[in-house]
N, C-alpha and C positions, 0 to 999 in steps of 0.2 A: 504492501499499499506507498503510496507515495507521501511525502512529509511536507506539507505548506511550511514555506519559508517567508518571514514577516516581511512585509512589503517599506522598504526604507524609505523614510520620511525627508525630504530634500532640507537639508539644515543651513544653506546658502543663502545669505539676505537678499534680498531682489531691491534693485536700485527702483524706486517709485518716483513719481511725477507730482504725484496729488500725497498732501501734503496736509496734518491735523491741521485743521481753522479752515480750511477752502471751501468754499460752497459747489456741492456737485451736482449733476443732474444724473437719475439714473436711465438706461438706455436700455433693456430688456429686462425680462421679468414679470414678475405680479405687482411691484411698485414702479413699472415703467412709466416716466413722467415726473416722478416726485423730486424735489430739489431739497438739499440739507446741508447741514455742514459735516464734516468730518471730524468725528470726534475723537476717533483714535485709528491709528496703519498700524497692520501686522504685517512689517519687510520679509518676514519669514515665507508667512502661508499667501504672501501675493493679496492681501484682503484690506477691505478698509472697513469701521463701523459711522455708519453715518446717521447723523439725529433725525429721528421718526421715520425711518426707512427699514424695513424686515421684522416688523413688530414677532415675537415670539411670546408667550405665556406661559408661565413656568409656575405650576402648583408647589409650595412650600409649607411643608409639616412642621408643627410649632416645635423649638429645640429645649423649651424650658417648662415647667407644670405650671399650668394659670394661663399659659399663651395660647392665642388659636392662632390656628394657620391663616395663609393667606395668600392671594394669587399676584403673580410679579409679573409686569412687562417690562421686556427690555429690546434691545436692539442687538440682532444677531449681525454677523459680517457677511459683507458682501465683496464679490471676487472683485478687484480691483479693474479689470475689464469691461465691467457692468455700469462702469459708472465714466462720465465725462466732466470737466472742469465746467462751470458754469459762468456768463458773465451776467451778475445784476446789474449791469449798468444797460447792457443792449439784450438783457434776456435772453439768449443764444447758448446753447453748448457748444464746445469747440475742445478738437485735440490741442496740445502741448507741444511746444518747439523750445528747445536751450538756447540760448541767445547768450553769447559772450562777448560783454560790453569792451571797450576799448583799454581799459585799466585790468583787465584780464577777470573780472568777478563774471558768474555766471547768472543769467535771469531766465525766469520763466514768462513765456509768450502764449495768448491765444491763436492759434492758426487763423480763425474766421475775421476777430476784432482786431489784431495788434498789440491790444489793451498787455500791460507788463503785470505779472502778479507779484512779484518778489522786488 
């Protein structure tokens, strides 16, 4: 009988163009079209947690006597490829380009609008 070998997880950190605090729009899935702020990035898994998107409900048992159980709703992670940076000024989602300034610093720019993010 063959023995199942455990799947190796990718431990290498992925460089992400989406950072914490960015406004993004979901482009696929059940929450398509929703916009929100990135609360957290998970670079090893290439995922982001977006405010108000991909809500999950969890039932929590009481931990101490006299305490009642409760229902907790929280945001689950979304794959980074399923979101695009969103321009609040022009109300449009766009891809990101990395631009090197004359002083050597890198800036992020929206491709559709030309708007600098950093």
